[in-house]
Each structure stands twice: as C-alpha cells, then as structure tokens.
RODO-2510 file (C-alpha; in nm, 4 decimals, decimal comma):
residues 293
     n   res          X          Y          Z
     1     m    -4,9450    -8,6121    -7,8805
     2     t    -4,9697    -8,4998    -8,2417
     3     d    -5,2990    -8,3450    -8,3498
     4     t    -5,5067    -8,5791    -8,5605
     5     a    -5,7171    -8,5400    -8,8686
     6     f    -5,8622    -8,8922    -8,8592
     7     t    -6,2266    -8,8839    -8,9646
     8     t    -6,4800    -9,1459    -9,0649
     9     v    -6,4890    -9,1999    -9,4413
    10     l    -6,7124    -9,5068    -9,4254
    11     p    -6,9527    -9,5589    -9,1318
    12     a    -6,9134    -9,9337    -9,1689
    13     q    -6,9805   -10,0263    -8,8045
    14     a    -6,7797   -10,3405    -8,8802
    15     l    -6,7554   -10,6010    -8,6091
    16     l    -6,3862   -10,6552    -8,6766
    17     g    -6,2634   -10,4472    -8,9689
    18     e    -5,9179   -10,5490    -9,0887
    19     c    -5,6671   -10,5772    -9,3720
    20     p    -5,7171   -10,2572    -9,5751
    21     v    -5,5450   -10,2899    -9,9141
    22     w    -5,5254   -10,0010   -10,1612
    23     a    -5,5786   -10,0855   -10,5289
    24     e    -5,3895    -9,8133   -10,7124
    25     d    -5,5256    -9,9108   -11,0545
    26     e    -5,8841    -9,8844   -10,9281
    27     q    -5,8329    -9,6013   -10,6767
    28     a    -6,0306    -9,8110   -10,4312
    29     l    -5,9719    -9,9662   -10,0909
    30     y    -6,0413   -10,3316   -10,0211
    31     w    -6,0887   -10,4483    -9,6618
    32     v    -6,2418   -10,7335    -9,4612
    33     d    -6,4748   -10,7818    -9,1679
    34     i    -6,3497   -11,0916    -8,9888
    35     e    -6,6459   -11,1461    -8,7562
    36     a    -6,9232   -11,0571    -9,0025
    37     p    -6,7266   -11,2405    -9,2709
    38     s    -6,6965   -11,0339    -9,5854
    39     l    -6,4505   -10,8916    -9,8341
    40     n    -6,5338   -10,5304    -9,9182
    41     r    -6,4448   -10,2744   -10,1838
    42     f    -6,4743    -9,9073   -10,0867
    43     d    -6,4709    -9,6405   -10,3577
    44     p    -6,3703    -9,3076   -10,1968
    45     a    -6,4916    -9,1078   -10,4982
    46     s    -6,8492    -9,2339   -10,4765
    47     q    -6,8298    -9,3259   -10,1056
    48     q    -6,9909    -9,6577   -10,1952
    49     n    -6,8942    -9,9885   -10,0369
    50     q    -6,9429   -10,3227   -10,2120
    51     p    -6,9463   -10,6220    -9,9729
    52     w    -6,8973   -10,9840   -10,0747
    53     p    -7,0137   -11,2193    -9,7969
    54     m    -6,7722   -11,4994    -9,7130
    55     p    -6,8656   -11,8494    -9,5897
    56     e    -6,6251   -11,8303    -9,2952
    57     n    -6,3919   -11,5908    -9,1149
    58     i    -6,1547   -11,4111    -9,3514
    59     g    -5,8511   -11,2628    -9,1815
    60     c    -5,6360   -11,1304    -9,4631
    61     f    -5,5982   -11,1252    -9,8381
    62     g    -5,3967   -10,9916   -10,1283
    63     r    -5,4944   -10,8983   -10,4795
    64     r    -5,3838   -11,1467   -10,7436
    65     q    -5,2163   -11,0465   -11,0674
    66     g    -5,4617   -11,1040   -11,3507
    67     g    -5,7650   -11,0751   -11,1241
    68     g    -5,9041   -11,2302   -10,8111
    69     f    -5,7499   -11,2663   -10,4684
    70     i    -5,5533   -11,4896   -10,2367
    71     a    -5,6946   -11,5012    -9,8853
    72     g    -5,6407   -11,6493    -9,5416
    73     l    -5,9706   -11,7942    -9,4208
    74     r    -6,0433   -12,0006    -9,1129
    75     s    -6,0148   -12,3263    -9,3066
    76     g    -5,6967   -12,2388    -9,4937
    77     i    -5,5450   -12,0280    -9,7693
    78     w    -5,7680   -11,9933   -10,0746
    79     l    -5,7670   -11,8433   -10,4197
    80     l    -6,0791   -11,6357   -10,4881
    81     d    -6,2158   -11,5252   -10,8217
    82     s    -6,2848   -11,1629   -10,9161
    83     e    -6,6251   -11,1807   -10,7441
    84     a    -6,4611   -11,3079   -10,4244
    85     q    -6,5991   -11,6595   -10,4648
    86     l    -6,3889   -11,9481   -10,3346
    87     d    -6,2032   -12,1029   -10,6265
    88     q    -5,9180   -12,3234   -10,5036
    89     c    -5,7768   -12,4187   -10,1652
    90     v    -5,4007   -12,3710   -10,1718
    91     a    -5,3129   -12,5015    -9,8257
    92     r    -5,4638   -12,6084    -9,4941
    93     p    -5,1685   -12,5681    -9,2575
    94     v    -5,3751   -12,5047    -8,9424
    95     e    -5,4389   -12,8340    -8,7637
    96     d    -5,7284   -12,7320    -8,5382
    97     t    -5,9397   -12,4593    -8,6969
    98     s    -6,1773   -12,4616    -8,3995
    99     i    -5,9195   -12,2667    -8,1991
   100     s    -5,6931   -12,1195    -8,4685
   101     r    -5,7528   -11,9243    -8,7881
   102     f    -5,5703   -11,6977    -9,0276
   103     n    -5,5412   -11,3383    -8,9145
   104     d    -5,3040   -11,0718    -9,0517
   105     g    -5,1134   -11,0930    -9,3795
   106     r    -5,0101   -10,9261    -9,7038
   107     v    -4,8265   -10,9746   -10,0322
   108     d    -4,4517   -10,9123   -10,0184
   109     p    -4,2405   -10,7209   -10,2756
   110     w    -4,1538   -11,0507   -10,4493
   111     g    -4,5189   -11,1366   -10,5128
   112     r    -4,5561   -11,3960   -10,2369
   113     f    -4,8328   -11,4059    -9,9760
   114     w    -4,7444   -11,3962    -9,6057
   115     a    -5,0254   -11,4923    -9,3670
   116     g    -5,0151   -11,5370    -8,9918
   117     t    -5,2520   -11,7178    -8,7601
   118     i    -5,4159   -11,6416    -8,4298
   119     h    -5,4362   -11,8935    -8,1467
   120     e    -5,7733   -11,7834    -8,0153
   121     p    -5,7302   -11,8940    -7,6510
   122     r    -5,4202   -11,6688    -7,6509
   123     d    -5,2809   -11,8757    -7,3641
   124     v    -4,9786   -12,0270    -7,5374
   125     p    -4,7559   -11,9122    -7,8268
   126     a    -4,9118   -12,1546    -8,0763
   127     a    -4,9612   -11,9171    -8,3713
   128     s    -4,7449   -11,9199    -8,6829
   129     l    -4,6478   -11,7179    -8,9876
   130     f    -4,6800   -11,8890    -9,3267
   131     q    -4,5804   -11,7979    -9,6805
   132     v    -4,7312   -11,9034   -10,0130
   133     d    -4,4857   -11,8625   -10,2998
   134     t    -4,5560   -11,7961   -10,6660
   135     h    -4,5782   -12,1727   -10,7305
   136     l    -4,8575   -12,2018   -10,4690
   137     e    -4,6276   -12,3870   -10,2297
   138     c    -4,6909   -12,3100    -9,8622
   139     r    -4,4281   -12,3166    -9,5889
   140     r    -4,4058   -12,2109    -9,2257
   141     l    -4,1679   -11,9211    -9,1687
   142     a    -4,1962   -11,8543    -8,7972
   143     g    -4,3816   -11,9418    -8,4798
   144     d    -4,3636   -11,8803    -8,1067
   145     v    -4,6312   -11,6087    -8,1068
   146     k    -4,9873   -11,5963    -7,9730
   147     v    -5,1411   -11,3643    -8,2332
   148     s    -4,9574   -11,3033    -8,5595
   149     n    -4,9982   -10,9446    -8,6764
   150     g    -4,8253   -10,6438    -8,8267
   151     v    -4,6711   -10,8033    -9,1372
   152     a    -4,4994   -10,5332    -9,3447
   153     f    -4,1793   -10,4766    -9,5414
   154     s    -3,9157   -10,2052    -9,5572
   155     p    -3,8868   -10,0146    -9,8870
   156     d    -3,5273   -10,1299    -9,9366
   157     r    -3,6474   -10,4915    -9,9006
   158     t    -3,4042   -10,5717    -9,6210
   159     w    -3,6537   -10,6147    -9,3341
   160     a    -3,9786   -10,8010    -9,2735
   161     y    -4,1829   -10,6887    -8,9731
   162     h    -4,4125   -10,9079    -8,7651
   163     s    -4,5839   -10,8418    -8,4327
   164     d    -4,7190   -11,0568    -8,1500
   165     t    -5,0137   -10,8548    -8,0257
   166     p    -5,0733   -11,0036    -7,6757
   167     n    -4,7040   -10,9705    -7,5931
   168     h    -4,7002   -10,6057    -7,7071
   169     v    -4,3962   -10,6608    -7,9275
   170     i    -4,2954   -10,5959    -8,2880
   171     y    -4,0210   -10,8140    -8,4329
   172     r    -3,8256   -10,7834    -8,7530
   173     y    -3,6379   -11,0338    -8,9680
   174     p    -3,3414   -10,9551    -9,1962
   175     l    -3,4080   -11,0319    -9,5624
   176     n    -3,1978   -11,0887    -9,8707
   177     p    -3,3147   -10,7923   -10,0834
   178     d    -3,2845   -10,9916   -10,4055
   179     t    -3,4597   -11,3143   -10,3068
   180     g    -3,6664   -11,2088   -10,0064
   181     e    -3,5355   -11,5019    -9,8031
   182     i    -3,4942   -11,4569    -9,4274
   183     t    -3,1220   -11,4438    -9,3535
   184     g    -3,1077   -11,4360    -8,9747
   185     p    -3,2984   -11,4669    -8,6464
   186     r    -3,5728   -11,2285    -8,5503
   187     e    -3,4933   -10,9297    -8,3336
   188     v    -3,7094   -10,7025    -8,1224
   189     f    -3,7960   -10,3881    -8,3168
   190     h    -4,0089   -10,2290    -8,0451
   191     q    -4,1474   -10,3462    -7,7113
   192     f    -4,4553   -10,1545    -7,5972
   193     p    -4,5396   -10,1250    -7,2272
   194     f    -4,8370   -10,3305    -7,1170
   195     g    -5,1696   -10,1574    -7,0585
   196     n    -5,1706    -9,8793    -7,3182
   197     g    -5,2433   -10,0493    -7,6484
   198     r    -5,1118   -10,3523    -7,8353
   199     p    -4,9545   -10,3550    -8,1837
   200     d    -5,2034   -10,4812    -8,4420
   201     g    -5,1815   -10,4323    -8,8198
   202     a    -4,9345   -10,1980    -8,9832
   203     a    -4,7942   -10,0356    -9,2952
   204     v    -4,4524    -9,8963    -9,3878
   205     d    -4,4069    -9,5658    -9,5701
   206     t    -4,1556    -9,4822    -9,8429
   207     q    -3,9116    -9,3452    -9,5838
   208     g    -3,9060    -9,6803    -9,4044
   209     y    -4,1135    -9,5717    -9,1045
   210     y    -4,3515    -9,8289    -8,9569
   211     w    -4,7101    -9,7217    -8,8793
   212     s    -4,8754    -9,9476    -8,6213
   213     a    -5,2410    -9,9481    -8,5139
   214     l    -5,2593    -9,9972    -8,1377
   215     y    -5,5559   -10,2156    -8,0437
   216     e    -5,7102   -10,0944    -7,7173
   217     g    -5,4751    -9,7980    -7,7476
   218     g    -5,6948    -9,5688    -7,9567
   219     r    -5,4120    -9,4482    -8,1748
   220     v    -5,1694    -9,5128    -8,4578
   221     v    -4,7996    -9,4687    -8,3873
   222     r    -4,5204    -9,4014    -8,6351
   223     l    -4,1887    -9,5677    -8,5569
   224     s    -3,8533    -9,4816    -8,7115
   225     p    -3,6374    -9,7481    -8,8809
   226     a    -3,4531    -9,7618    -8,5479
   227     g    -3,7739    -9,8588    -8,3681
   228     e    -3,8360    -9,5268    -8,1921
   229     i    -4,1838    -9,3736    -8,1703
   230     v    -4,1699    -9,0380    -8,3472
   231     a    -4,5415    -8,9518    -8,3682
   232     e    -4,8788    -9,0640    -8,2346
   233     y    -5,2196    -9,0061    -8,3943
   234     p    -5,5426    -9,0593    -8,1973
   235     v    -5,8200    -9,2558    -8,3662
   236     p    -6,1923    -9,2072    -8,2840
   237     a    -6,2112    -9,5737    -8,1777
   238     r    -6,0385    -9,7509    -7,8933
   239     c    -5,9558   -10,0488    -8,1139
   240     p    -5,7960    -9,9480    -8,4452
   241     t    -5,6796   -10,2626    -8,6215
   242     m    -5,4674   -10,1926    -8,9309
   243     c    -5,3568    -9,9054    -9,1513
   244     a    -5,2937    -9,8709    -9,5241
   245     f    -5,1742    -9,5908    -9,7481
   246     g    -5,3824    -9,4885   -10,0476
   247     g    -5,5049    -9,2028   -10,2622
   248     t    -5,3680    -9,0704   -10,5888
   249     d    -5,0459    -8,9637   -10,4156
   250     m    -5,0407    -9,2450   -10,1558
   251     k    -5,0614    -8,9843    -9,8790
   252     t    -5,3998    -9,0813    -9,7376
   253     l    -5,3716    -9,3125    -9,4382
   254     y    -5,6716    -9,5413    -9,3906
   255     v    -5,7402    -9,7268    -9,0661
   256     t    -5,9896   -10,0034    -8,9940
   257     s    -6,1339   -10,0612    -8,6474
   258     a    -6,3365   -10,3010    -8,4332
   259     r    -6,6440   -10,3016    -8,2111
   260     h    -6,6920   -10,6782    -8,1659
   261     g    -6,6937   -10,7806    -7,8008
   262     r    -6,6281   -10,4301    -7,6727
   263     p    -6,7983   -10,3087    -7,3516
   264     e    -7,1110   -10,0982    -7,3877
   265     e    -6,9557    -9,8058    -7,2029
   266     e    -6,6651    -9,8077    -7,4471
   267     l    -6,8984    -9,8052    -7,7476
   268     e    -7,0902    -9,5165    -7,5933
   269     r    -6,7652    -9,3241    -7,5581
   270     y    -6,6438    -9,4285    -7,9056
   271     p    -6,9605    -9,4579    -8,1175
   272     e    -6,7538    -9,4611    -8,4386
   273     s    -6,5921    -9,7914    -8,3423
   274     g    -6,5976   -10,0272    -8,6394
   275     n    -6,5775    -9,7471    -8,8937
   276     l    -6,3162    -9,6891    -9,1622
   277     f    -6,1120    -9,3759    -9,0923
   278     a    -5,8679    -9,1716    -9,2979
   279     m    -5,6358    -8,8762    -9,2625
   280     r    -5,3859    -8,6963    -9,4823
   281     v    -5,0160    -8,7416    -9,4053
   282     e    -4,6971    -8,5754    -9,5270
   283     v    -4,5150    -8,8849    -9,6485
   284     a    -4,6292    -9,1321    -9,9131
   285     g    -4,6832    -9,4980    -9,8478
   286     q    -4,5541    -9,7878   -10,0522
   287     k    -4,7681    -9,9292   -10,3291
   288     e    -4,9219   -10,2654   -10,2480
   289     p    -4,7803   -10,5562   -10,4525
   290     q    -5,0019   -10,8199   -10,6126
   291     f    -4,9724   -11,1939   -10,5624
   292     m    -4,7833   -11,3456   -10,8549
   293     g    -4,9013   -11,7044   -10,8144
***
C-alpha cells in the first residue's frame, strides 16, 4: 500500500461529511454535513470554517454561475442564494422522502447538475440518478441502484461515472463529448470485493484516473481509465466519503469523512473520524464547473 500523507486540515467532527467542492476563484472548499445539516465553506489560508445550517438533510450541491448554489436536499432539488438560504424549489422527483433523499451529485462539464438518491432501507434498488439542465428542467437518467454515489466525469468528456455503494460497484456511461448526452448502456468500470470497503464519492484527475473514497475501507483508491487500481492511500478514518482536488495548482486532494452511527470501538481507534483531510498528490485534478441554470 502506498504511503500516505493524509492529515486533518479541519477537525470538523462532522456526523456525515460529504460533497467537497473546490472554489478556484475563492481558493476555498465548500462541503456539507448531511446528518447535522449544513453547507460549509472552509478557507485553508485562515483555517476558518463558515457553516450555514440547513432546514433538512443536504446531500450534494454545486456552485451556481453568478452566485448561489443548486443543491439536493431531502425534499427535492433547490436553488440557494449566496448565503445558502432556500430560494426556489426546482424539482421534487422523490416520491417518498421518508425513506429516500438526495445523496451524491455534482455539476457536469456542460453546466448541468447531476444528483443521485439513496434508498435508505438499502433493501431494493430503488434509488435513481437525476439531472437538472440549464433550463431548470429535471429528468431521470438512471436507476436500478440502492445508493447513488461517485458521480464524476472524464476530462475528455466521453464518460460519466456512477457507483452503487452497497453493491460495491462503479459503473460508467458513454457520453457524446459535445452534448453530454448518454449514448449507450452502462458498463461495469470496477467491481470491488465485498467486505473491504465500498465505493462512495469520487473525483477524476486531469489524466482521467478515478479517485474513489472507500466507505468502511479506510482508504482512497486511484483507478486507471481501464478500471484497474493503481494506488491506495490510507485515511485516518474508517469511513472516508468523498474526495475533491483543490489548491492553487489543483494538486491537493481533500477527503471528507463520517462518524455518524459508527461503533464506539471504531471511533476510539479512529478518533479523527468526521474530520476533513488533505494530502498533496503528483497529478492535478479537474476544475469544478458551475451550474449554468
């Protein structure tokens, strides 16, 4: 296993830290806590974190061109203002929000917002992946998963990635590089063995390699464009949740993590669970697009 340089940069002790998004123009990292609902802005220079409490679970978000955000909350997909206040509900595609909510998502290279859901009983593949376009129209792109995660895009714009965490699998969909439309059926990108970590959130670097945080696996893995694991990086938490590239050169890899619902003995072994971690890497990540709607 590759030596790691992951260290805590923010002792957040988040219940369920997720969705780190680097704002290049601000040199700051936005992230959410799903279970202690908040949208946060972390400034690495000052090491200060600004939280904005949310009225319900927030699973994912993207920055919006011109200011504000688009976000997947339990009740639906919302536009938020620059102070993270709910402004406009775009869509409510989840029928029963008592057992399903929005989870992982991000803005694609064409300025659209992809957001997947989680079926909280995790007993049937009832979760879906939705897309909100630049006209604020919402459509369902895919289903047949239990927990939608790992949304990311290849730098040549020809692949969209998407994982189903309980089934330990990462899929990918072929894309038209000009329009971003899915052009064929999904295929298995990588199937992880059961019992050693499940693919959660992810990011893709400028070389097209996919970095996946393995929940209950205590590590981040880097997969080649062919789907082969080429490196593994231990994290000081058993449940890393999602990674994002940032920094002035986009060579700092940030990782969120969770402590919600974890056994006491695990938290004693991994007291930094819930923190925000970072390490320097050799390859730059892709810049995060903004929502164009």
